[in-house]
N, C-alpha and C positions, 0 to 999 in steps of 0.2 A: 504494500500500500504506500502510495506516494504521500509524503507529509505536506500539509498545507503550508504555503509561504508564511514566513514569520512577519507579523504585523507590528513589530516593535519599531517605533520611529528611530531613524538614524541620528546619532548625536553629532554635534558640530565638529568634534575632533576627527571624525571620518573625513571631513572635507579639508581640515587644516593639515594637509600633506601636499607633496609635490603633485602636480596635475597628472603626470604620467603614472603615478601610483593610483590615483583616484579613478581615472577614466576606465581602465579595464575592470576595476572593482565595482563599478556601477552596473555592470551587466548582470541581469537577473534580479536586480533590485525592483521594488514596487513603488510606483509613483501614483498617488491618489489625488485626483482633482475633484474637489467638492464644489458642486454647482447648486443653484436653487432647485434644479430639477432632479438632483440626486448625484451620487458619486460616479466617477469614471476611473477605473483602475487599469494601470498599464504596467506591463513587465518590460523593462528596458532590454533591448537586443542589439543596439548599435549606438555608438557614441564617437565623438572626436575631441581630442585634447588641443587646447590653444594656450600657449605659454607666454602670454603677455608681452613684456618688453623684449623678450628673447625670441620672439616669433613674428616675422613679417606678416603672417596670415591672421594674426590676432587683431581685433578691433582696438585693443589697448596698446598696440605697438608704438604709436606716436604720442602716447600720453593720455591724460584724463580729459574727457569732454562731457558735455551734458548728456550725451547719448550713452556713454559707457561707464558712467560714474559708479554704478552698482558693483562693477568688477573690482573696484579699488576698496570696497568695503569688506565687512566680515565674511568669512567663508560660510557656505551653506545657503546663501541667498540666490534668488533667481534673477538672471539677467535676460531680459526680453528685448529683441530688436526687430525692426521692420526692414524688409529687404525687397528689392526690385519694385518698390511702390505697391506691393500687393500682399505680401505674406509676413507673418510673424514667425520667429524661431526662438527657442529658449535654451538657456545654458544654466549650469550650476557652478557658482563661484568656488574656487579652490585656493588653497595656500593661505598664508598669514595675511591679515589685513594690510593693504597697501601694496601687495604683490598680485597684480591683476591677471591671474590665470583662471581658466574656466573650461568646462566640458559642455560641448554642444550635444544635445539629445537628438540623435538622428532618426531613431526608429524604435518601435516597440509593438508588443502584442496587447490589444485591449482584452482584458480578462473579465472585467465587469463593466456594465454600463454601455455595452456596444450599441444598444438601441439609441442612446443619447448621442454617441459619436457618429452614428450613421446619419443623423439629421444634419450634422455639420459637414459631412463628407459624402455628399450625394453622388459624386462622381466615382467613388470607390466601387470596384467591380465585385469585391468580396471583403470579408472582415480582415483578411491578412493585409489588405491595402489601406486600412483605416489610418494607420500611423506609420506608413512606410515612406520615410523621408522626413526631414526636420520641419518643413512647413506643414505637411500633412499631420504630423504629430501634434503641433501646436493648435492647428485648426480642430482636430478631433477632440482635443481637451478643452477647447474654448479659451485658449491663452492669448492674451494681447498685452499691449504696453501697460494696461492698468495693473497687471500683475508684476511688472518690473520692480524688483526689490523685495518680493515676497520671501519670507523665511521658510525654506523647505524643511527645516528641522522642527517646525511647529507641530503640535499634537494633531493626530488625525481628526478631521472635521474642519481644519483650517482650509484655506483656498487650495494650497498645494502642500503635500507632505510626502517625504521620501521614507519608505519603510524598508526594513532589512531584507524582506523577500527571500529568494533562494539564490544565493550567489552562484555564479557559473564556475565550474572547475577550470583551472588554467589550461587543461588539455583540450577544452572546447572553445577557447578564446582565440580568435584570429586577429591579425593586424595587417595594415597596409597603408598606402598613401591616402591622404585626406581628399575628399571629393571636391573638385572645382577650385582648388587652391593654386594660385599662380606662383611662378618663380621658385626660389629655393625651398620655400615652405611647402610646396607641393610634393616634395620627395620624402618628407618625414613620414614614417609609418605610424602615425598617431591616430589613425582610425581603428577602432576596435569593435568587433562584432561576434555574435554567437554563431559558431560553425553550423552551416546547413539550416539555419532558421529562415523560414519563408517570409518573415516580416522584415528582414534586412533589405535596405535599399540598394539598388545597383550602383556600382562605382562609375563615376564619370570624371575624366580628366578635365583640367581647366581649358576652356575655349575662349581665346581673346575675342572681345567684342569688336565688331566692325563699325567704323564710324560711317554714318550716312553722308552721302555726298550731295 
């Protein structure tokens, strides 16, 4: 008999570590999004690490701004950003306060509340696609900039809470280049995922944008 995932909230010291330790350790953890219509529960299956001032791919690489300020704060908080003028994505802040590293939540399996996620993800062909990609994940959970700065170490019942879940054994963790990251940052094997999990998003290399003429 398979044991149920552990619903103990993760403590802040979990996040107060180097981002490359935290990122793979997030796989298999449980993220609970509490909404007025009920909870949506997600098992994390894919993440990417971003190492702040040491990482050209990070939003914090060039310093603090109004947009990325949460990344410079205490670990365990949620950093939400808007991208391509259309989508939100969410990260979990890691490392000591003032060291702006974070983990992008790229994909997961909706284990509870799928009926609520489906209402937000009408284009999903099946439940495996509900949170297959960072923008889809945020959309399925109803995450936007209003949740920027939310404490993910808060008790269950808060807007967002990360629970212990069922951590993935190291022999089932895979790593490779981050999706869509340009330049030297694109070669770092800082994307981590659960082997053979159908909710993991496909890898796409960076494609330079063409300027219109």
